[in-house]
VEXDREN-2710 file (C-alpha; in Angstrom, 1 decimal):
% VEXDREN-2710
k/r/px/py/pz
1/UNK/123.6/131.2/-63.6
2/UNK/123.5/127.4/-64.5
3/UNK/127.3/127.9/-65.3
4/UNK/127.5/129.3/-62.0
5/UNK/126.1/126.5/-59.8
6/UNK/127.8/123.6/-61.9
7/UNK/131.3/125.3/-61.3
8/UNK/130.6/125.4/-57.4
9/UNK/129.7/121.8/-57.8
10/UNK/132.3/120.8/-59.4
11/UNK/134.5/122.8/-56.7
12/UNK/132.8/121.2/-54.0
13/UNK/133.5/117.4/-55.6
14/UNK/136.9/118.0/-55.9
15/UNK/137.3/119.1/-52.3
16/UNK/135.6/116.0/-51.3
17/UNK/137.8/114.1/-53.2
18/UNK/140.9/115.4/-51.7
19/UNK/139.6/114.8/-48.4
20/UNK/139.2/110.7/-49.3
21/UNK/142.4/111.1/-50.5
22/UNK/144.1/111.7/-47.6
23/UNK/145.9/108.6/-46.0
24/UNK/144.5/108.2/-42.4
25/UNK/145.9/106.5/-39.7
26/UNK/143.0/103.8/-38.7
27/UNK/143.2/101.3/-35.6
28/UNK/143.6/97.6/-36.4
29/UNK/141.1/95.2/-36.0
30/UNK/141.2/93.0/-33.1
31/UNK/140.4/89.6/-33.8
32/UNK/137.3/88.5/-32.0
33/UNK/138.6/86.2/-29.4
34/UNK/137.7/82.6/-29.7
35/UNK/135.2/82.6/-26.9
36/UNK/133.2/85.5/-27.6
37/UNK/130.9/83.5/-29.5
38/UNK/131.0/79.8/-28.5
39/UNK/129.5/77.2/-30.8
40/UNK/126.1/75.3/-29.5
41/UNK/126.4/72.2/-31.1
42/UNK/122.9/70.7/-30.6
43/UNK/121.9/67.0/-29.9
44/UNK/120.9/66.4/-33.5
45/UNK/124.4/67.3/-34.7
46/UNK/126.6/65.1/-32.6
47/UNK/127.1/61.8/-31.2
48/UNK/127.6/62.1/-27.6
49/UNK/124.5/60.1/-26.2
50/UNK/123.3/59.7/-22.7
51/UNK/123.4/56.0/-23.6
52/UNK/127.3/56.4/-23.8
53/UNK/127.3/58.0/-21.0
54/UNK/127.6/56.2/-17.1
55/UNK/124.8/56.0/-14.9
56/UNK/126.6/57.3/-12.0
57/UNK/127.6/60.3/-14.2
58/UNK/123.9/60.9/-14.9
59/UNK/122.9/60.5/-11.7
60/UNK/125.2/63.3/-10.3
61/UNK/124.5/65.6/-13.4
62/UNK/120.8/65.1/-12.9
63/UNK/121.2/65.9/-9.2
64/UNK/123.1/69.0/-9.7
65/UNK/120.9/70.3/-12.1
66/UNK/117.6/69.5/-10.1
67/UNK/119.4/71.7/-7.2
68/UNK/119.6/74.6/-9.3
69/UNK/123.2/74.3/-10.4
70/UNK/124.8/74.4/-13.6
71/UNK/126.2/71.2/-14.4
72/UNK/128.2/69.7/-17.7
73/UNK/130.5/66.9/-18.7
74/UNK/134.1/67.6/-20.1
75/UNK/137.1/66.3/-20.4
76/UNK/138.1/62.7/-21.7
77/UNK/134.8/61.5/-21.2
78/UNK/133.6/64.0/-23.8
79/UNK/136.2/63.8/-26.4
80/UNK/136.7/60.2/-26.2
81/UNK/133.0/59.2/-27.2
82/UNK/132.7/61.9/-29.7
83/UNK/135.7/59.5/-31.1
84/UNK/134.0/56.3/-30.8
85/UNK/136.3/55.6/-28.0
86/UNK/135.2/53.9/-24.6
87/UNK/136.1/56.5/-21.8
88/UNK/138.0/55.4/-19.3
89/UNK/135.5/57.6/-16.7
90/UNK/133.5/60.9/-16.7
91/UNK/134.3/64.2/-15.2
92/UNK/131.7/66.6/-14.1
93/UNK/132.1/70.3/-13.7
94/UNK/129.5/72.7/-12.1
95/UNK/129.4/76.3/-10.2
96/UNK/128.7/74.9/-6.9
97/UNK/131.4/75.2/-4.7
98/UNK/133.1/71.8/-3.2
99/UNK/130.8/72.6/0.1
100/UNK/128.0/73.2/-1.6
101/UNK/128.6/69.9/-3.4
102/UNK/129.4/68.1/-0.2
103/UNK/125.8/69.3/1.4
104/UNK/124.0/67.7/-1.8
105/UNK/125.3/64.7/-1.9
106/UNK/126.0/64.1/1.8
107/UNK/127.5/61.1/3.0
108/UNK/128.2/60.2/-0.4
109/UNK/130.5/62.9/-0.9
110/UNK/134.4/63.0/0.0
111/UNK/136.3/66.1/-1.0
112/UNK/140.1/65.6/-1.7
113/UNK/143.2/67.3/-2.6
114/UNK/145.0/70.2/-1.4
115/UNK/146.4/71.9/-4.9
116/UNK/143.1/71.6/-6.5
117/UNK/139.8/70.5/-4.4
118/UNK/137.8/67.7/-5.6
119/UNK/134.4/66.1/-4.7
120/UNK/134.3/62.4/-5.4
121/UNK/130.6/61.3/-5.5
122/UNK/130.0/57.5/-4.8
123/UNK/126.8/56.0/-7.5
124/UNK/126.8/52.6/-6.4
125/UNK/130.1/51.1/-6.8
126/UNK/131.2/53.9/-8.9
127/UNK/133.0/57.5/-8.3
128/UNK/132.4/60.3/-10.1
129/UNK/134.8/63.2/-10.2
130/UNK/133.2/66.5/-9.6
131/UNK/135.0/69.8/-9.5
132/UNK/134.0/73.4/-9.5
133/UNK/134.5/76.1/-12.3
134/UNK/138.0/77.5/-12.3
135/UNK/138.9/81.3/-12.7
136/UNK/142.0/83.0/-13.2
137/UNK/144.2/83.4/-10.1
138/UNK/143.8/87.8/-11.2
139/UNK/140.3/87.1/-9.6
140/UNK/141.4/86.3/-6.2
141/UNK/140.5/83.1/-4.3
142/UNK/142.6/80.6/-2.5
143/UNK/145.4/80.3/-5.4
144/UNK/149.2/80.6/-5.2
145/UNK/151.8/80.6/-7.6
146/UNK/155.7/80.2/-7.6
147/UNK/158.0/81.5/-10.2
148/UNK/155.0/81.2/-12.7
149/UNK/153.8/78.0/-11.7
150/UNK/150.9/77.1/-9.8
151/UNK/150.8/75.4/-6.6
152/UNK/147.8/76.1/-4.9
153/UNK/144.4/76.3/-7.6
154/UNK/141.4/76.8/-5.6
155/UNK/140.4/79.7/-7.3
156/UNK/136.7/79.4/-8.4
157/UNK/134.8/80.7/-11.5
158/UNK/131.1/81.2/-11.9
159/UNK/130.7/80.1/-15.4
160/UNK/132.2/77.9/-18.4
161/UNK/133.5/81.4/-19.7
162/UNK/136.2/81.3/-16.9
163/UNK/136.6/77.5/-16.9
164/UNK/137.4/76.9/-20.2
165/UNK/140.9/79.1/-20.3
166/UNK/141.9/76.7/-17.4
167/UNK/141.8/73.7/-19.3
168/UNK/144.8/72.4/-21.3
169/UNK/143.9/71.3/-24.5
170/UNK/141.3/72.2/-26.9
171/UNK/139.7/68.7/-27.5
172/UNK/139.5/68.4/-23.5
173/UNK/137.2/71.8/-23.5
174/UNK/134.3/70.3/-24.7
175/UNK/131.3/70.6/-22.6
176/UNK/128.4/68.3/-22.6
177/UNK/125.1/70.7/-21.3
178/UNK/122.6/68.0/-19.5
179/UNK/119.7/71.0/-19.3
180/UNK/119.6/70.5/-23.4
181/UNK/122.2/67.5/-24.2
182/UNK/124.3/70.2/-26.0
183/UNK/127.9/70.1/-26.6
184/UNK/129.4/73.6/-26.0
185/UNK/132.8/74.5/-27.9
186/UNK/135.0/78.0/-27.0
187/UNK/138.3/76.7/-28.6
188/UNK/137.6/75.1/-32.0
189/UNK/138.1/71.8/-30.0
190/UNK/135.9/70.3/-32.5
191/UNK/137.6/71.1/-35.7
192/UNK/140.8/69.9/-33.6
193/UNK/139.2/66.4/-33.1
194/UNK/137.9/66.0/-36.5
195/UNK/141.9/67.3/-37.9
196/UNK/143.4/64.5/-35.3
197/UNK/145.3/67.6/-33.8
198/UNK/146.4/68.5/-30.4
199/UNK/146.5/71.9/-29.2
200/UNK/146.9/73.6/-26.3
201/UNK/144.8/76.7/-25.0
202/UNK/146.5/79.8/-24.2
203/UNK/150.2/80.8/-24.8
204/UNK/152.2/77.5/-24.8
205/UNK/155.4/78.7/-22.7
206/UNK/153.2/80.6/-20.1
207/UNK/150.9/77.2/-19.7
208/UNK/154.0/74.8/-19.4
209/UNK/155.6/77.2/-17.2
210/UNK/151.8/77.5/-14.8
211/UNK/151.9/73.3/-14.7
212/UNK/155.5/71.3/-16.4
213/UNK/152.9/68.0/-16.1
214/UNK/151.0/69.6/-19.3
215/UNK/154.2/68.6/-21.1
216/UNK/153.7/64.7/-20.5
217/UNK/150.1/65.0/-20.8
218/UNK/150.5/66.4/-24.2
219/UNK/152.8/63.1/-25.1
220/UNK/150.3/60.9/-23.1
221/UNK/147.4/61.8/-25.2
222/UNK/149.3/62.2/-28.7
223/UNK/150.3/58.5/-27.7
224/UNK/147.0/57.5/-27.1
225/UNK/144.7/59.3/-29.5
226/UNK/147.3/59.4/-32.2
227/UNK/147.0/62.8/-32.7
228/UNK/149.8/65.2/-34.0
229/UNK/151.0/68.3/-31.6
230/UNK/150.4/71.5/-33.2
231/UNK/153.6/73.2/-34.0
232/UNK/153.6/75.8/-31.3
233/UNK/152.3/73.2/-28.8
234/UNK/155.2/71.1/-29.5
235/UNK/158.1/73.1/-29.9
236/UNK/159.1/75.0/-26.5
237/UNK/158.9/71.3/-24.9
238/UNK/162.4/70.2/-25.5
239/UNK/163.5/73.2/-24.0
240/UNK/161.2/73.5/-21.0
241/UNK/161.7/69.5/-19.7
242/UNK/163.8/70.6/-16.9
243/UNK/160.7/72.3/-15.6
244/UNK/159.6/68.9/-14.6
245/UNK/162.5/68.9/-11.6
246/UNK/160.1/71.4/-9.8
247/UNK/157.2/68.8/-9.8
248/UNK/156.8/66.5/-6.5
249/UNK/158.1/63.3/-7.4
250/UNK/154.9/61.5/-5.8
251/UNK/152.9/63.3/-8.8
252/UNK/155.6/62.2/-11.3
253/UNK/155.0/58.6/-10.4
254/UNK/151.0/58.9/-11.1
255/UNK/152.0/60.3/-14.6
256/UNK/154.7/57.7/-15.2
257/UNK/151.9/54.8/-14.7
258/UNK/149.4/56.8/-16.9
259/UNK/152.3/56.8/-19.6
260/UNK/153.5/53.1/-19.5
261/UNK/150.1/51.1/-18.1
262/UNK/147.3/52.4/-19.9
263/UNK/147.8/50.3/-23.1
264/UNK/150.1/52.7/-25.1
265/UNK/153.3/52.5/-23.4
266/UNK/155.3/51.8/-26.3
267/UNK/154.0/55.1/-28.4
268/UNK/154.1/57.0/-25.0
269/UNK/158.0/56.1/-24.7
270/UNK/158.6/57.2/-28.6
271/UNK/156.7/60.7/-28.0
272/UNK/158.9/61.3/-24.5
273/UNK/162.4/60.4/-26.4
274/UNK/160.6/62.9/-29.3
275/UNK/160.4/65.4/-27.0
276/UNK/163.5/64.7/-24.7
277/UNK/161.3/64.5/-21.8
278/UNK/162.0/60.7/-20.8
279/UNK/165.3/61.9/-19.7
280/UNK/163.6/64.1/-16.7
281/UNK/161.8/61.0/-15.6
282/UNK/164.3/58.2/-15.8
283/UNK/167.5/59.9/-16.3
284/UNK/169.9/57.1/-15.0
285/UNK/168.1/54.8/-18.0
286/UNK/168.2/57.2/-20.7
287/UNK/172.3/57.3/-19.9
288/UNK/172.5/53.4/-19.9
289/UNK/171.4/53.7/-23.5
290/UNK/174.6/55.4/-24.5
291/UNK/176.6/52.3/-23.0
292/UNK/174.5/49.2/-22.8
293/UNK/173.6/48.0/-26.2
294/UNK/171.0/45.7/-24.3
295/UNK/169.5/48.7/-22.4
296/UNK/167.0/50.0/-25.1
297/UNK/166.0/46.8/-26.2
298/UNK/165.2/45.5/-22.9
299/UNK/163.1/48.5/-22.1
300/UNK/161.1/48.8/-25.6
301/UNK/160.4/44.9/-24.9
302/UNK/158.9/45.1/-21.7
303/UNK/156.5/48.0/-23.1
304/UNK/155.7/46.1/-26.2
305/UNK/154.8/43.2/-23.8
306/UNK/152.8/45.7/-21.5
307/UNK/150.4/47.0/-24.1
308/UNK/150.3/43.1/-25.5
309/UNK/148.7/42.2/-22.1
310/UNK/146.3/44.8/-21.5
311/UNK/145.0/44.3/-25.3
312/UNK/144.0/40.8/-24.3
313/UNK/143.0/42.0/-20.9
314/UNK/145.4/40.6/-18.9
315/UNK/146.8/42.1/-15.6
316/UNK/150.2/43.7/-15.4
317/UNK/152.1/44.9/-12.4
318/UNK/153.8/48.4/-11.7
319/UNK/156.7/46.6/-9.9
320/UNK/157.6/44.5/-13.1
321/UNK/157.5/47.6/-15.3
322/UNK/159.9/49.6/-13.0
323/UNK/162.2/46.3/-12.6
324/UNK/162.6/46.3/-16.6
325/UNK/162.9/50.2/-16.6
326/UNK/165.9/50.6/-13.6
327/UNK/167.7/47.2/-14.6
328/UNK/170.1/48.6/-17.4
329/UNK/170.9/51.3/-14.6
330/UNK/171.0/48.8/-11.8
331/UNK/173.8/46.6/-14.0
332/UNK/175.5/50.1/-14.4
333/UNK/175.9/50.2/-10.6
334/UNK/177.1/46.8/-10.3
335/UNK/179.7/47.4/-13.4
336/UNK/181.3/49.8/-10.3
337/UNK/181.5/46.9/-7.8
338/UNK/183.6/43.7/-7.4
339/UNK/180.4/42.0/-8.4
340/UNK/181.4/40.2/-11.7
341/UNK/184.6/38.6/-9.9
342/UNK/185.5/35.0/-10.7
343/UNK/184.6/32.7/-7.5
344/UNK/182.7/35.4/-5.5
345/UNK/180.4/33.9/-3.1
346/UNK/176.5/33.8/-4.0
347/UNK/176.3/35.5/-0.6
348/UNK/178.3/38.2/-1.4
349/UNK/176.7/38.6/-4.7
350/UNK/173.5/39.4/-3.1
351/UNK/174.8/41.6/-0.4
352/UNK/176.7/43.8/-3.2
353/UNK/173.3/44.3/-5.2
354/UNK/171.4/45.1/-2.5
355/UNK/173.7/47.8/-1.9
356/UNK/173.7/48.6/-5.5
357/UNK/169.6/48.3/-5.6
358/UNK/169.7/50.8/-2.6
359/UNK/172.0/53.7/-4.4
360/UNK/170.0/53.5/-7.4
361/UNK/166.5/53.9/-5.5
362/UNK/167.8/56.7/-3.7
363/UNK/168.7/58.3/-6.7
364/UNK/165.9/57.5/-9.1
365/UNK/163.6/58.6/-6.4
366/UNK/164.7/62.3/-6.9
367/UNK/162.4/61.9/-9.9
368/UNK/159.8/59.8/-9.9
369/UNK/158.7/58.3/-6.4
370/UNK/158.7/54.9/-6.5
371/UNK/156.5/53.4/-2.8
372/UNK/158.1/51.2/-0.4
373/UNK/156.2/48.2/-1.5
374/UNK/156.9/48.3/-5.1
375/UNK/160.4/48.9/-4.3
376/UNK/160.2/46.0/-2.3
377/UNK/158.8/43.5/-5.3
378/UNK/161.3/45.2/-7.7
379/UNK/164.1/43.7/-5.0
380/UNK/163.0/40.5/-5.1
381/UNK/162.8/40.1/-8.5
382/UNK/166.2/41.2/-9.0
383/UNK/168.0/39.1/-6.3
384/UNK/165.9/36.3/-7.9
385/UNK/167.9/36.6/-11.0
386/UNK/171.0/35.8/-9.1
387/UNK/169.3/32.2/-8.1
388/UNK/168.2/31.5/-11.5
389/UNK/171.2/31.7/-13.2
390/UNK/173.3/30.6/-10.4
391/UNK/174.0/26.9/-9.4
392/UNK/171.6/24.8/-7.9
393/UNK/171.8/21.0/-6.7
394/UNK/169.1/18.7/-6.5
395/UNK/166.0/19.5/-4.9
396/UNK/167.0/23.0/-4.3
397/UNK/165.5/23.9/-7.6
398/UNK/162.5/22.4/-6.8
399/UNK/162.1/24.3/-3.6
400/UNK/162.6/27.6/-5.4
401/UNK/159.9/27.3/-7.9
402/UNK/158.0/26.9/-4.2
403/UNK/159.2/30.6/-3.5
404/UNK/156.4/33.3/-3.8
405/UNK/158.5/35.3/-5.7
406/UNK/159.6/32.7/-8.4
407/UNK/156.9/33.6/-10.9
408/UNK/158.3/37.2/-11.3
409/UNK/161.7/36.4/-11.0
410/UNK/161.0/33.7/-13.9
411/UNK/159.1/36.0/-16.0
412/UNK/161.7/38.7/-15.6
413/UNK/164.6/36.3/-16.8
414/UNK/162.3/35.4/-19.7
415/UNK/162.0/39.1/-20.7
416/UNK/165.5/39.8/-20.5
417/UNK/166.0/36.4/-22.5
418/UNK/164.1/37.8/-25.5
419/UNK/166.8/40.3/-25.8
420/UNK/169.9/38.5/-24.7
421/UNK/170.6/35.3/-26.3
422/UNK/173.1/34.1/-23.7
423/UNK/170.4/33.9/-21.0
424/UNK/168.0/31.8/-23.4
425/UNK/169.7/28.6/-21.8
426/UNK/168.8/29.3/-18.5
427/UNK/165.3/30.1/-19.5
428/UNK/164.8/27.1/-21.4
429/UNK/166.1/25.0/-18.6
430/UNK/163.5/26.5/-16.1
431/UNK/160.8/26.2/-18.5
432/UNK/161.4/22.4/-18.8
433/UNK/161.8/22.5/-15.2
434/UNK/158.3/23.4/-14.5
435/UNK/156.3/21.9/-17.4
436/UNK/158.3/18.4/-17.6
437/UNK/157.3/15.1/-15.6
438/UNK/159.1/13.6/-12.7
439/UNK/161.3/11.4/-14.9
440/UNK/162.2/14.7/-16.8
441/UNK/163.0/16.5/-13.7
442/UNK/165.2/14.1/-12.4
443/UNK/167.0/13.9/-15.6
444/UNK/167.2/17.9/-15.5
445/UNK/168.5/17.8/-12.4
446/UNK/171.0/14.8/-12.7
447/UNK/173.9/17.2/-14.0
448/UNK/174.4/19.1/-11.2
449/UNK/171.2/21.6/-11.5
450/UNK/171.9/22.8/-14.9
451/UNK/172.5/20.4/-18.2
452/UNK/175.1/23.5/-19.6
453/UNK/177.0/23.1/-16.1
454/UNK/180.0/20.7/-16.0
455/UNK/179.6/17.5/-13.8
456/UNK/181.7/17.3/-10.7
457/UNK/184.8/15.4/-11.3
458/UNK/185.8/12.8/-9.0
459/UNK/189.6/12.4/-9.0
460/UNK/190.5/8.6/-9.4
461/UNK/191.3/7.1/-6.1
462/UNK/194.6/4.9/-6.4
463/UNK/195.1/1.0/-5.7
464/UNK/197.1/0.2/-2.9
465/UNK/199.6/-1.6/-5.4
466/UNK/200.1/1.7/-7.3
467/UNK/200.7/3.6/-3.8
468/UNK/203.8/1.2/-3.0
469/UNK/205.1/1.6/-6.6
470/UNK/205.2/5.3/-6.4
471/UNK/206.9/5.3/-2.9
472/UNK/209.7/2.9/-4.4
473/UNK/210.0/5.4/-7.2
474/UNK/210.5/8.3/-4.8
475/UNK/213.1/6.1/-2.5
476/UNK/215.1/5.2/-5.1
477/UNK/215.4/8.9/-6.2
478/UNK/216.3/10.0/-2.9
479/UNK/213.0/11.5/-1.9
480/UNK/211.6/10.2/1.4
481/UNK/208.5/12.3/1.2
482/UNK/206.8/9.8/-0.5
483/UNK/206.8/7.3/2.3
END
């Protein structure tokens, strides 16, 4: 009896083994989205203290929170404080709609922007930028896309869960919650921050197509922070650079100034060249690198000088920078005109240069817009190069130093002399003329304006005796032209 039960039991076990051993097709586990369980870093575990946040930003955060809205710091301000840097500004994000922000802050608030409406809230003399949570365009709202590119982005969300995916890089998607002073991380941004990695949120090609300026931002942040681009973030950039041609030149003007006037111009230039983006901003300057051996050294010199001045808290001018960036292509345009012909009058040279400037600016402004006031300053700097390297006689040189544009023109000549030794004699002469006393100035100007120009040679006047002797010789030779 026992043996019968044992036999039945063994048969049952064998049956189970067969069932278990049968290969079945099971669904592949789907990775959990990185935003499904956000990391909340409590105040004791991070270094973002309210003492490092501007009083104006804190005021805006507290008022929004007191009014019952969600309020967070986000973006570069959070990133820079966590890195131990001094932030340029702080951006606030909230679930309050633009009209609600306007109503809350009343006269302190001004709504700006068409592509994406922002609120600028004035607190004392500071301005805090406040934006509403953004959401995907599938949600509806006032959004528009053309060929995969976002042209209007007023699609509002109700929480961080939606807003985080509209941010560009993981290190810029860290949210500081004013309600409990914690930092919320949906995208492993804190890990990338510690590793020095710049990683795009979402699928890179799609995100670059949505907004091609993200490629310039990638280059700028890599230069500013000293971070490395994640391979998946970097790989598509050289092939997608031409998408920048669809961006309004006025917006690219703003991006160019951020790239070159924020203290890391030289490194930004290297990043732009590395990813083949510089040619989409300044194509004629890029082309001049292939034909003019002094073009790239001049550009690198102005970028280096700009960084040095900003490091010493000295002012820099966009016009001076752009004058240097576009000087090599201007020389290329002038080379196609009779500008360097011998005995060309100064007025004619100036006329030819003005024509070349107009031609170059029309072409360049198809890529990066340049305001008229800056064009006027660039033109003055360039025209002054003719005067500073021309032939000046006597007091005309002193009058030239009193011109309002002299200093900018002189500084530009000094910049050119740093990469072109043939101009050193001009810069030295003008430097001595400015720094010397009256005796030195008289000595400098006694040689016809420049010491390296030949003095005027006067023909020796013949005496009356020599004239008579010459006349007799001509008569004896049968030539009466001498009489």
